[in-house]
C-alpha positions as protocol buffer text, in pm:
chain_id: "A"
residue {
  index: 1
  type: MET
  ca { x: -1670 y: 5957 z: 1314 }
}
residue {
  index: 2
  type: ALA
  ca { x: -1642 y: 5892 z: 1688 }
}
residue {
  index: 3
  type: ASP
  ca { x: -1508 y: 5537 z: 1659 }
}
residue {
  index: 4
  type: ASN
  ca { x: -1274 y: 5480 z: 1364 }
}
residue {
  index: 5
  type: ILE
  ca { x: -1343 y: 5124 z: 1246 }
}
residue {
  index: 6
  type: TYR
  ca { x: -1058 y: 5149 z: 996 }
}
residue {
  index: 7
  type: LYS
  ca { x: -776 y: 5226 z: 1239 }
}
residue {
  index: 8
  type: GLY
  ca { x: -640 y: 4870 z: 1263 }
}
residue {
  index: 9
  type: LEU
  ca { x: -598 y: 4812 z: 888 }
}
residue {
  index: 10
  type: LYS
  ca { x: -239 y: 4752 z: 779 }
}
residue {
  index: 11
  type: GLN
  ca { x: -262 y: 4700 z: 402 }
}
residue {
  index: 12
  type: LEU
  ca { x: -505 y: 4969 z: 283 }
}
residue {
  index: 13
  type: GLY
  ca { x: -349 y: 5299 z: 180 }
}
residue {
  index: 14
  type: GLY
  ca { x: 5 y: 5172 z: 157 }
}
residue {
  index: 15
  type: GLU
  ca { x: 239 y: 4969 z: -56 }
}
residue {
  index: 16
  type: THR
  ca { x: 180 y: 4601 z: 0 }
}
residue {
  index: 17
  type: LYS
  ca { x: 371 y: 4304 z: -140 }
}
residue {
  index: 18
  type: VAL
  ca { x: 176 y: 4025 z: -303 }
}
residue {
  index: 19
  type: PRO
  ca { x: 175 y: 3723 z: -71 }
}
residue {
  index: 20
  type: GLN
  ca { x: 354 y: 3421 z: -217 }
}
residue {
  index: 21
  type: SER
  ca { x: 90 y: 3172 z: -100 }
}
residue {
  index: 22
  type: PRO
  ca { x: -266 y: 3170 z: 33 }
}
residue {
  index: 23
  type: GLU
  ca { x: -131 y: 3069 z: 374 }
}
residue {
  index: 24
  type: GLU
  ca { x: 89 y: 3380 z: 380 }
}
residue {
  index: 25
  type: ALA
  ca { x: -197 y: 3612 z: 274 }
}
residue {
  index: 26
  type: GLU
  ca { x: -346 y: 3822 z: 551 }
}
residue {
  index: 27
  type: LEU
  ca { x: -717 y: 3894 z: 531 }
}
residue {
  index: 28
  type: GLU
  ca { x: -835 y: 4204 z: 714 }
}
residue {
  index: 29
  type: ARG
  ca { x: -1180 y: 4300 z: 836 }
}
residue {
  index: 30
  type: VAL
  ca { x: -1368 y: 4594 z: 980 }
}
residue {
  index: 31
  type: GLU
  ca { x: -1678 y: 4611 z: 1191 }
}
residue {
  index: 32
  type: ASN
  ca { x: -1997 y: 4623 z: 988 }
}
residue {
  index: 33
  type: PRO
  ca { x: -2158 y: 4963 z: 1057 }
}
residue {
  index: 34
  type: GLN
  ca { x: -2488 y: 4831 z: 912 }
}
residue {
  index: 35
  type: ALA
  ca { x: -2493 y: 4503 z: 1106 }
}
residue {
  index: 36
  type: ASP
  ca { x: -2860 y: 4555 z: 1196 }
}
residue {
  index: 37
  type: VAL
  ca { x: -2957 y: 4509 z: 828 }
}
residue {
  index: 38
  type: ALA
  ca { x: -2934 y: 4184 z: 631 }
}
residue {
  index: 39
  type: TYR
  ca { x: -2787 y: 4266 z: 289 }
}
residue {
  index: 40
  type: ASN
  ca { x: -2580 y: 4093 z: 24 }
}
residue {
  index: 41
  type: VAL
  ca { x: -2223 y: 4187 z: -73 }
}
residue {
  index: 42
  type: ARG
  ca { x: -2084 y: 4056 z: -403 }
}
residue {
  index: 43
  type: PHE
  ca { x: -1722 y: 4030 z: -510 }
}
residue {
  index: 44
  type: THR
  ca { x: -1645 y: 3926 z: -866 }
}
residue {
  index: 45
  type: ALA
  ca { x: -1299 y: 3815 z: -972 }
}
residue {
  index: 46
  type: PRO
  ca { x: -1319 y: 3752 z: -1349 }
}
residue {
  index: 47
  type: GLU
  ca { x: -945 y: 3689 z: -1388 }
}
residue {
  index: 48
  type: PHE
  ca { x: -864 y: 3452 z: -1100 }
}
residue {
  index: 49
  type: THR
  ca { x: -549 y: 3245 z: -1164 }
}
residue {
  index: 50
  type: SER
  ca { x: -397 y: 2942 z: -998 }
}
residue {
  index: 51
  type: LEU
  ca { x: -169 y: 2659 z: -1110 }
}
residue {
  index: 52
  type: CYS
  ca { x: -242 y: 2297 z: -1194 }
}
residue {
  index: 53
  type: PRO
  ca { x: -69 y: 2098 z: -918 }
}
residue {
  index: 54
  type: MET
  ca { x: 38 y: 1829 z: -1165 }
}
residue {
  index: 55
  type: THR
  ca { x: 157 y: 2023 z: -1471 }
}
residue {
  index: 56
  type: GLY
  ca { x: 228 y: 2368 z: -1328 }
}
residue {
  index: 57
  type: GLN
  ca { x: 25 y: 2522 z: -1610 }
}
residue {
  index: 58
  type: PRO
  ca { x: -203 y: 2816 z: -1527 }
}
residue {
  index: 59
  type: ASP
  ca { x: -573 y: 2767 z: -1464 }
}
residue {
  index: 60
  type: PHE
  ca { x: -820 y: 3054 z: -1493 }
}
residue {
  index: 61
  type: ALA
  ca { x: -1158 y: 3111 z: -1333 }
}
residue {
  index: 62
  type: HIS
  ca { x: -1432 y: 3367 z: -1295 }
}
residue {
  index: 63
  type: LEU
  ca { x: -1517 y: 3371 z: -924 }
}
residue {
  index: 64
  type: VAL
  ca { x: -1833 y: 3520 z: -776 }
}
residue {
  index: 65
  type: ILE
  ca { x: -1851 y: 3549 z: -397 }
}
residue {
  index: 66
  type: ASP
  ca { x: -2175 y: 3657 z: -230 }
}
residue {
  index: 67
  type: TYR
  ca { x: -2206 y: 3702 z: 144 }
}
residue {
  index: 68
  type: VAL
  ca { x: -2448 y: 3843 z: 398 }
}
residue {
  index: 69
  type: PRO
  ca { x: -2224 y: 4003 z: 660 }
}
residue {
  index: 70
  type: GLY
  ca { x: -2270 y: 3963 z: 1029 }
}
residue {
  index: 71
  type: LYS
  ca { x: -2044 y: 4166 z: 1256 }
}
residue {
  index: 72
  type: TRP
  ca { x: -1759 y: 4187 z: 1001 }
}
residue {
  index: 73
  type: LEU
  ca { x: -1688 y: 4314 z: 650 }
}
residue {
  index: 74
  type: VAL
  ca { x: -1385 y: 4194 z: 458 }
}
residue {
  index: 75
  type: GLU
  ca { x: -1149 y: 4474 z: 356 }
}
residue {
  index: 76
  type: SER
  ca { x: -1139 y: 4453 z: -24 }
}
residue {
  index: 77
  type: LYS
  ca { x: -765 y: 4517 z: -78 }
}
residue {
  index: 78
  type: SER
  ca { x: -681 y: 4228 z: 154 }
}
residue {
  index: 79
  type: LEU
  ca { x: -929 y: 4009 z: -35 }
}
residue {
  index: 80
  type: LYS
  ca { x: -767 y: 4106 z: -368 }
}
residue {
  index: 81
  type: LEU
  ca { x: -422 y: 4020 z: -231 }
}
residue {
  index: 82
  type: PHE
  ca { x: -553 y: 3691 z: -91 }
}
residue {
  index: 83
  type: LEU
  ca { x: -701 y: 3594 z: -429 }
}
residue {
  index: 84
  type: THR
  ca { x: -382 y: 3704 z: -608 }
}
residue {
  index: 85
  type: SER
  ca { x: -178 y: 3480 z: -378 }
}
residue {
  index: 86
  type: PHE
  ca { x: -318 y: 3178 z: -566 }
}
residue {
  index: 87
  type: ARG
  ca { x: -123 y: 3272 z: -883 }
}
residue {
  index: 88
  type: ASN
  ca { x: 171 y: 3053 z: -780 }
}
residue {
  index: 89
  type: HIS
  ca { x: -35 y: 2802 z: -582 }
}
residue {
  index: 90
  type: GLY
  ca { x: -90 y: 2455 z: -718 }
}
residue {
  index: 91
  type: ALA
  ca { x: -430 y: 2304 z: -639 }
}
residue {
  index: 92
  type: PHE
  ca { x: -724 y: 2154 z: -822 }
}
residue {
  index: 93
  type: HIS
  ca { x: -1020 y: 2378 z: -907 }
}
residue {
  index: 94
  type: GLU
  ca { x: -1239 y: 2230 z: -636 }
}
residue {
  index: 95
  type: ASP
  ca { x: -973 y: 2281 z: -369 }
}
residue {
  index: 96
  type: CYS
  ca { x: -907 y: 2644 z: -466 }
}
residue {
  index: 97
  type: THR
  ca { x: -1276 y: 2735 z: -473 }
}
residue {
  index: 98
  type: ILE
  ca { x: -1373 y: 2570 z: -145 }
}
residue {
  index: 99
  type: SER
  ca { x: -1054 y: 2683 z: 33 }
}
residue {
  index: 100
  type: ILE
  ca { x: -1135 y: 3045 z: -50 }
}
residue {
  index: 101
  type: ALA
  ca { x: -1492 y: 3009 z: 77 }
}
residue {
  index: 102
  type: ARG
  ca { x: -1393 y: 2830 z: 398 }
}
residue {
  index: 103
  type: ARG
  ca { x: -1123 y: 3083 z: 481 }
}
residue {
  index: 104
  type: LEU
  ca { x: -1372 y: 3368 z: 439 }
}
residue {
  index: 105
  type: VAL
  ca { x: -1636 y: 3191 z: 648 }
}
residue {
  index: 106
  type: ASP
  ca { x: -1389 y: 3117 z: 928 }
}
residue {
  index: 107
  type: PHE
  ca { x: -1256 y: 3475 z: 925 }
}
residue {
  index: 108
  type: LEU
  ca { x: -1577 y: 3675 z: 880 }
}
residue {
  index: 109
  type: GLU
  ca { x: -1842 y: 3455 z: 1042 }
}
residue {
  index: 110
  type: PRO
  ca { x: -2102 y: 3582 z: 791 }
}
residue {
  index: 111
  type: GLN
  ca { x: -2472 y: 3511 z: 817 }
}
residue {
  index: 112
  type: TRP
  ca { x: -2439 y: 3339 z: 479 }
}
residue {
  index: 113
  type: LEU
  ca { x: -2181 y: 3291 z: 205 }
}
residue {
  index: 114
  type: ARG
  ca { x: -2193 y: 3147 z: -147 }
}
residue {
  index: 115
  type: ILE
  ca { x: -1915 y: 3102 z: -401 }
}
residue {
  index: 116
  type: GLY
  ca { x: -1935 y: 3016 z: -768 }
}
residue {
  index: 117
  type: GLY
  ca { x: -1611 y: 2912 z: -934 }
}
residue {
  index: 118
  type: TYR
  ca { x: -1652 y: 2912 z: -1312 }
}
residue {
  index: 119
  type: TRP
  ca { x: -1329 y: 2757 z: -1438 }
}
residue {
  index: 120
  type: TYR
  ca { x: -1225 y: 2797 z: -1799 }
}
residue {
  index: 121
  type: PRO
  ca { x: -1165 y: 2476 z: -1994 }
}
residue {
  index: 122
  type: ARG
  ca { x: -833 y: 2299 z: -2007 }
}
residue {
  index: 123
  type: GLY
  ca { x: -822 y: 1971 z: -2188 }
}
residue {
  index: 124
  type: GLY
  ca { x: -1164 y: 2052 z: -2330 }
}
residue {
  index: 125
  type: ILE
  ca { x: -1355 y: 2039 z: -2000 }
}
residue {
  index: 126
  type: PRO
  ca { x: -1471 y: 2339 z: -1798 }
}
residue {
  index: 127
  type: ILE
  ca { x: -1520 y: 2271 z: -1428 }
}
residue {
  index: 128
  type: ASP
  ca { x: -1769 y: 2476 z: -1228 }
}
residue {
  index: 129
  type: VAL
  ca { x: -1764 y: 2456 z: -847 }
}
residue {
  index: 130
  type: PHE
  ca { x: -2048 y: 2587 z: -629 }
}
residue {
  index: 131
  type: TRP
  ca { x: -2085 y: 2599 z: -250 }
}
residue {
  index: 132
  type: GLN
  ca { x: -2287 y: 2786 z: 8 }
}
residue {
  index: 133
  type: THR
  ca { x: -2311 y: 2775 z: 385 }
}
residue {
  index: 134
  type: SER
  ca { x: -2691 y: 2740 z: 405 }
}
residue {
  index: 135
  type: GLU
  ca { x: -3013 y: 2871 z: 253 }
}
residue {
  index: 136
  type: ILE
  ca { x: -3019 y: 3240 z: 160 }
}
residue {
  index: 137
  type: PRO
  ca { x: -3146 y: 3439 z: 461 }
}
residue {
  index: 138
  type: ALA
  ca { x: -3509 y: 3543 z: 429 }
}
residue {
  index: 139
  type: GLY
  ca { x: -3564 y: 3887 z: 282 }
}
residue {
  index: 140
  type: VAL
  ca { x: -3216 y: 3925 z: 131 }
}
residue {
  index: 141
  type: TRP
  ca { x: -3195 y: 3998 z: -240 }
}
residue {
  index: 142
  type: VAL
  ca { x: -2925 y: 3785 z: -403 }
}
residue {
  index: 143
  type: PRO
  ca { x: -2927 y: 3822 z: -781 }
}
residue {
  index: 144
  type: ASP
  ca { x: -2823 y: 3543 z: -1014 }
}
residue {
  index: 145
  type: GLN
  ca { x: -2446 y: 3526 z: -1047 }
}
residue {
  index: 146
  type: GLY
  ca { x: -2481 y: 3613 z: -1414 }
}
residue {
  index: 147
  type: VAL
  ca { x: -2215 y: 3379 z: -1549 }
}
residue {
  index: 148
  type: PRO
  ca { x: -2352 y: 3168 z: -1835 }
}
residue {
  index: 149
  type: PRO
  ca { x: -2244 y: 2806 z: -1859 }
}
residue {
  index: 150
  type: TYR
  ca { x: -1954 y: 2743 z: -2093 }
}
residue {
  index: 151
  type: ARG
  ca { x: -2075 y: 2671 z: -2447 }
}
residue {
  index: 152
  type: GLY
  ca { x: -1761 y: 2662 z: -2657 }
}
residue {
  index: 153
  type: ARG
  ca { x: -1853 y: 2711 z: -3022 }
}
residue {
  index: 154
  type: GLY
  ca { x: -2212 y: 2599 z: -2952 }
}
């Protein structure tokens, strides 16, 4: 490969400490070698954890992030560490979900991004949070996120 797009990465391939907060987490990116093609990338985090800002009790979610990259791809280890950094972070479900999406949009400048935050019930109520930057770009296949609505014993 004439131009190594991976040369600037600091976290991949080495021991990395888990960031203590989302603000401390460092996302990394590489140039998209297929930037001339519009395609969807999906990340699924079925065991996302954060803390309730009022009680300190853990909250759990199944996150699905879809994005159509522009010039940049997110490096997946840095994304995993960023998501893990929420484990000791207190914020409501809506704030966690939208903060993740906005940070990725600001960092990657994708053609399009969508996040689905499927939060498990606490106090008997599941909370689902959905956001996207715009309409799905024409010609891009984006499958259903595949997470059924919470039904309890139903």
